[in-house]
Phi, psi and omega in degrees: 000138178295131177244115178270135182245134176241131175256116185258130183075055192282093172266210183295316180295315179299319179296321178298322177295317177302311180300319179295318178299316181293319178295330179282358175106003179287129180296143180302330181292345180261009180239127176245152176225152170232153179210152182292322183257133181302323181292329176293315178300317180296321180294321178295318177298317181294320185283323189240350181074014179273159181275128176264126186224177173280165178300317180296318180295321177299319181297327180282317190276328189269152175272332179230130178249128177249114185266111183244021179284167177292152182306321183290345180261358187293318181301314179297318179298317182294324175299321180289324184278329192312315182291350189243001185251106179282173188296333186271001187269129180282131176243124178248127180249133175249017184273128180298134173082347183273121184278159175296328180293321177302316182287312183299325182290345181255003178239180182299150179301130176095359179294125178284130180237133175239134180257134181229131169247111176251188179216173191295339173298357169306333182290341179236024177061032178232031181287160165242119184243116179264128190243133179227140181270136168281181189296333182255003182276136182254178176303321179296322179292320178294318179296321178295321178295316178300321180297325180288319186269343182301323181295344184248018177148204180262158176232154176214144176263135177223153172298146183299332179299341180265000187292328177294324176292321177298317178302315181293319187275312189254317180299314178270350188308315181304326181296326179294320179291321177297320179298318179295317178297320177301314181294319181290327176296316176300321178295320178299320177295317178300327181277359174108005180271148171296150183303315183298318180294317179300317180299311182297320179298314182290316181298316180292324175298320179294316179297313180298317179295320180295317179296320178295319177298318183288317192264337185279332185076004181278151174293143181303329178298318181294319178295320179295318182296332179293339179264347192259095179279150177302131178057027183262190183289321185294315181294328176295319178293317182294320177300320179294319178297320177295320179298328180269005174072032182298316180298315180295322179295321179294317178297316180295322180296316180291326174297321178295319179295318177299316181296323178293324176299318177296323178295321179300324179295331181268002178086012182284000000 
């Protein structure tokens, strides 16, 4: 049976999902998009051949709705959708901090809701998308969600109670790596390297380390120890990072991100 998918509030993440669906073989006629600005909707239609519609029309026409609006806009969107979403329609939310119960309570009784936290590497098909079932979501709904997000990266199922931690660790995670690369590039300049050379060295080191972590199956401690010679340069750097509390700062930072995710759920 044909399953029409609508992406509501199609920003960069939503557009990446549209692109992924089409690359995975879904016909453009089965994909709908909505956007706040008419020119944005027109651009999506021009680029992908998908139909641009209103939120209400998307709710009527599509079998699956993917809500990609900002957390603060979710309440308004649900008010608009509520009269048009029957109990059998799958609703997928990608908004940080917004619970499946928040969404389900504003729609018809029995609407299946799945919560997904993805991250910006969705734009290069290297996302990590954590999927959680709401109270009315079945195995079929989870499988359908995985099918949508698989073309743009990896997926994992987690209990919804862990989604705030996922948001802190993975949803915000790319920003921490960009911050680290920025700091290491500045250090390279301080050590006498040109900015471009420092940037290229750090980026390739990050890519190589990530591939080794993914493909070797080794614990990161073992990989780090393989680089850390007795009385060498690496251990001197690591000792300095420990002296400056880098590990403790990272733990505290992720706790702050988790707490902010919880605040978003309460409307703070």
